[in-house]
N, C-alpha and C positions, 0 to 999 in steps of 0.2 A: 928395794922396791923401784921398778922402772919408773922414770919420771912420767912416762906416757900412760902408765897404769894407774888409774884413779879408782879409789875405793868405792865411790858412789856409782861408778860404771859397772860394778860387779853385782849390783842389786837386780832383782827380777824386773823385767820390763813392765809388768803391771804395776808394781809399786812406783816405779820411776814415772810412769805416765800419770798416774793419779797425783803424784806430788807435783810435777811440773804444771799439770792442768790447774791445780789449786793455786799455785804461786802466780801463774801468769794471769789467770782470770781475776783473782782478787786485785792484783795490781792494775789491771787494765780498766776496771770499773770503780776505782777508788779515787776520791778527790780529797780526803783527809790528809793534810800535810804531814802529820806524824807518821801515818801508815805508809805514805809514799817515800818518806825519808828512810824508814826502815826497809822498804822494798829495794830502793836503789843502792843503799849502802850494803846490804846483804847480797844484792846482785853483783856488785863490784867486788866484794870479798870472794864470792864463789868463782868469778871470772879469774881473778888473780890466783886462785888455787888450781885452775885448769890450764891457764896459759902463762907465759912469762911477762914480766913487767914491760919489756920492750914492745911486745905486740899491743899490749893494753895502752901504752902511751902513743903508739902510732895510730891506734883507732881513734884516740881522742882528738886527733887533728880533724876527723870528720864529724865526730859526735858533738863537739863543743859548738861549731858553727851551726849544726842542725838544731841544737837545743836553743841557741840564741834566735834563730829564725822563727821557731815556734813561739818562743817567749815574746818576741816583738810583733808577730802577726796578730795575735789575739787583740791587744789594746788598739791596734790600728783599724780593725774592722768591728770590734765589739765595743759599744760605748755605754753598756750598762754599768750601774753602779751610782753610788751617792756621794763619792769623794773625788771630785775632779782634780787632777794635778795640773793640767794645762789644756789649752785648746789648740787643735791642729785643723786648719781649714774649716774652722767653725764647729768642729766636733770635739767634744770633751774626751780626753784621755784619763780614764778614771783609775784610782788606785786598785779598785776591785778587778778591773780588767787586766792590769799589769800582773798582779799577783796570781790571777787565775791562769794567765799565759805561762808564768813561771811554773806553776803547779802541773799544768798539762805537759810542759817540757820534761819535767822530772818523771811524770808518769810514763811518757813514751820512751824516754831513755831507760827507765826501769824494766819495761817490757822488752825492749831491744836486748838488754843484758840477760834477762832470763831466757829469752828466745835463743840467744847465742849459747848459753849453758845447756839448753835442751838439745840444740844441734850437735853439741860435743858429746853429750851423754847418751841420748837416745838416737842411735844411728838407724839406717834403713833396715838392718836386720832385725832390730827389736821392733820397729814399727810394723814390718810385715808379719812378724810373729804374732803380734797382738790383733791385727786387723786383716791378715791375708786370707782367712777363711770366710769371714763375715762380708767383707767388701774387697774382693781381690783386685779388681781393676782400679778402684779409687785409692786403695792402699798403695798400689804400685806408683800411681801418679804422684800421690802425696809424698812418698818416700823419695822419689826422684826430685821433686820440688824442694824438699827440705835440705837435701844435700847439694843442691844446685849451686848455691852461692860459694861455699868453700871449694868445691870442685872447679867451679868457674874461675875463682882466684888462682888456684894452683896452675890450671891450664893457661891462664893469661901470662903468668910468670914464665912458664916453659916456652910459650910461643914468642915472648918478648926476648928471652935470652937467646933463642935460636935466631931470631932476627938481628940481634946484636953480633952474632957470630958471622952473619952474612955481610956486615959492614953498615947496617943501619944504625941510627942514633949516634953517628960519628961526628955530626956537627952540632953546634949549639943554637941553630936557627930554630925559632919558635914555630914557624910553619912546618919545618921538617919534622919536628916532634909531633905536631898534630897529625901530619900525613902518616907517619909511622904508627901512631896510636890507632888511627882509623884502619890501617892495614892489619894490625893485630886484632882489633875488634871484629873486622870482617872474617878473619881466619877463625876466630873464636866462635862466631855464630855459625859457621859452616860446621865446625867440629861438634858443637852442641846438638845441632840437627842430626848429624850422622850418628852421634853417640846415642841419642834418644831412640832412633830407629833400631840400631844394633842391639840395644837393651830390650826393646819390646819384642824383636824377632827371637832373641835368645831365650827370654822368659817364655814365649809361646812354644818354642821348641822343647823346652823342659817341662811343659805341661802345666804351666802355672795357671791356677784358677780352675782346673778341671776338677770335677766332683770326685771325691775320694782320694785325691792326691795328698801325700804326706810329705813333710820336709824335716830335714835334720836340724836340731838345734841343741845347744848345751845349757839352756836356761833350766834352773832348778829353783823351786820355791822353798825358801828356808824360814826359819823362825824370825830372823832379822828383817825379812821382807814383810812379814805379818806385822812386825813391830813398827815398821816404816809406814805401812798403810793405816795402822791403828792410831799412831800419833797424828799423821796427816789429817784424817778424818775428824779426830777429836778437836784439833786446833781449828779446822774448818767450821766445825759446829760452834765453837766459841766465837770465832770472828763473824760468821754470818748472823749469829744471834745478836752480837753488837751492832751489826749493820741494820738488821731488821727491826730492832727495838730502838733505834736511833741513839744508842749509847755513845757512839763515836761520830754522830752526825756533824757535819760541818758544811757551811755554804759560804760562797763568795758573793752571791747576788741575792737581793739588792744591796745588802750590807754584810760585811764580814762578820761571821758569828765567832764566838769564843770557842777555843778547843776545850772540850770536857776533860778534866783531870780529877776524876773521883775513883773510888775503888773499882767500880765496874769497868770504866774505861781503861784503867791501868791494867786490869786483868785481860781485857781484849788486846791491848798493845803487847802485853807480855806473851800471850799466846801466839800473836803474829811474829814476834821476835824469835820464839822458839821454832816456829814453822819455817821462817825464811832463812835463819842462820844455821839450821841443822845440817845441810850438806857441807857448808864451809867448815863448820865445826868437826865433822867426821873426816874431811880431807886433811885439816891441820893435825888432828889427833893421830891420824894414821902416819903422817910424815914424822911427827915427833917419836912415835913408837918405833918406826923404821930406823931413824937416826940413832935411837937408843940402842937397838939390837945390833946395828952395824958397829957401834963403838964397843959393844961387849965382845965382839969376835976378836 
């Protein structure tokens, strides 16, 4: 199996969209530490099955400072809580605010990881297939926006490499590096504006959004897609039932509450584990199967 070919990528766009919408929405609005720990670990596991370890470690250089910034910002500006740790400029820095900041940092990183997985699996073709007929203009704009960051990064490297061939970045001067980076950024902005105009003109010339227009696609709905949707929705029902009935309720303010560990809460946590680790499990299973068949040849 080609390393670029991922088994989860071969599922129907409808099932993929329902799954990622469930994973991202639950992670985004959750403050329970157990649930967020499951979300971020499963997100990291899925990212590692989709990308190489070098890229993951490289991104950590940006993600860890971002996490620290979020974790430190909350206790500096929020002074709620009943357990003061120390006083800063006459304001109490409380244990509840510190832990809530860490919790929010984990939540945001979890959402980032799952959005990253979404951008890899659900490309613009799948998104337009789902929403092209219902909201053609908005779906085109959203599909362009979703793929903007990875395309932006690839084009930045191309322009930077081209600038190096012309003799830029030859010195170690800090100001020269800033000037060269600004030059590359200026070229990148110009390219992005021209590219967006070319895309809109091309789509208009192809009749995109016109009534009665059809488009070719290779997407077929199979039994496994129905199974993915059924499992996703069933786990969603279990998780949202746990949220709605306060089975997994957890609060930081005004005082940190205890994490519920009874039969009902464990069932909710188990359902969330199945939901969040399902794509990573499928990818690992497929890699093991592929290596087994290769060794049999």
